[in-house]
Each structure stands twice: as C-alpha cells, then as structure tokens.
C-alpha positions as CSV (number, residue, x, y, z in Angstrom):
1,M,24.2,32.2,13.8
2,A,21.8,33.2,16.9
3,G,18.8,32.2,14.3
4,F,20.3,29.2,13.7
5,L,20.8,27.8,17.8
6,V,17.3,29.1,18.8
7,G,16.1,26.9,15.4
8,A,18.1,24.3,16.1
9,G,16.9,24.4,19.7
10,A,12.8,24.4,19.0
11,M,13.6,21.2,16.1
12,F,14.8,19.1,19.5
13,A,12.2,20.1,21.8
14,V,9.3,19.3,19.0
15,T,11.6,16.1,18.5
16,V,11.9,15.3,22.1
17,V,7.8,16.2,22.8
18,V,6.8,14.0,19.9
19,D,5.7,10.1,21.5
20,D,6.1,8.1,17.7
21,D,5.3,4.9,19.5
22,P,1.8,3.1,17.7
23,K,-0.8,3.2,19.8
24,V,-3.9,0.0,19.6
25,T,-6.7,1.3,18.5
26,V,-8.5,-1.8,18.6
27,Q,-8.7,-5.5,20.6
28,S,-9.8,-8.7,20.1
29,K,-13.4,-9.6,22.0
30,T,-11.3,-12.9,23.5
31,D,-9.0,-13.4,25.5
32,M,-7.1,-16.1,24.2
33,P,-5.3,-18.3,26.5
34,E,-1.9,-18.7,26.1
35,T,-0.9,-21.9,28.4
36,R,-1.8,-25.2,27.3
37,E,-3.7,-25.8,30.2
38,G,-5.8,-22.3,29.3
39,L,-5.9,-23.6,25.7
40,I,-7.2,-26.9,27.4
41,A,-9.8,-25.1,29.2
42,A,-10.9,-23.0,27.1
43,W,-11.4,-25.8,24.6
44,T,-13.1,-27.8,27.2
45,A,-15.6,-25.3,27.7
46,E,-16.6,-24.8,23.4
47,L,-16.9,-28.6,23.2
48,K,-19.3,-28.4,26.8
49,K,-21.1,-25.6,24.6
50,A,-21.8,-27.9,21.8
51,G,-22.6,-30.8,23.5
52,K,-19.5,-32.4,22.9
53,E,-16.3,-34.1,24.2
54,K,-12.9,-33.9,23.8
55,P,-11.4,-36.3,21.0
56,D,-9.4,-39.0,21.9
57,G,-5.3,-39.1,22.2
58,W,-6.3,-35.1,22.7
59,E,-3.5,-35.4,24.9
60,G,-1.2,-36.2,22.7
61,L,-1.6,-32.8,20.1
62,T,0.7,-29.6,20.4
63,I,-0.4,-26.4,21.8
64,G,-1.0,-24.7,18.4
65,E,-3.2,-27.7,17.2
66,I,-5.0,-27.7,20.5
67,R,-5.1,-23.7,20.0
68,D,-6.5,-24.4,16.2
69,R,-9.8,-27.0,17.7
70,Y,-9.9,-24.2,20.5
71,L,-10.2,-21.6,17.3
72,S,-12.3,-24.0,15.3
73,Q,-15.2,-24.6,17.9
74,Y,-15.0,-21.1,19.1
75,F,-16.1,-19.4,15.8
76,I,-18.6,-22.8,15.1
77,N,-20.2,-21.9,18.5
78,A,-20.7,-18.5,17.6
79,P,-24.8,-17.5,17.0
80,D,-25.7,-17.2,13.8
81,A,-26.7,-13.6,12.4
82,E,-30.5,-14.9,12.5
83,D,-29.8,-15.9,16.4
84,I,-29.0,-12.6,16.8
85,D,-31.5,-10.6,15.4
86,P,-34.1,-12.1,13.5
87,D,-35.1,-9.3,11.2
88,M,-31.2,-7.9,10.3
89,V,-31.2,-11.7,7.5
90,V,-31.5,-10.7,3.6
91,Q,-34.0,-13.3,2.5
92,R,-32.5,-14.1,-1.3
93,D,-34.8,-15.3,-4.1
C-alpha cells in the first residue's frame, strides 16, 4: 500500500510540473494592424510606395476588404529574388 501511495504521489508531482501549453515558435514578420484606422494607414503607405492612391469609394469598404487590399498591395510591393540578390536567380533555358 505504501508503494502505491508513493507512486501516486510521484505521478501527481510529475503531472503538476509538466507544462502542456503550446509554445509560439514562429512569428509573422509583419505586424498586421487590427483596427480599421491602422489598416487604412498601412494600406495607404503601401499604395504610396507603389505611386498609387486609394480608389474612389474606398470609404465604403469593410474592414475585411481593406485588409485584403492592404495584403495584396503589400505582397505586390515585396521585392523579387532578383532585387534581393541578382546572383540567386536561376536562369531557365
């Protein structure tokens, strides 16, 4: 009986010590704005990089539509591999 109690106590101690919470190992490089105002500011900045302006009627866009347009412009503005390192580009014949 004493062995059982020692074993149960040890099992309880191990269970308490084990941390089952998932750990974050990867984070996004972009800090996605969460507010409408933040998304509009980020979208405007990306459009400015491309030499564009917000389209007419943009005020009527939902927050999801603004987020989609911001992300689209963000990825359009991303540098190509050739821009980052011209020697990395594989020439295909």
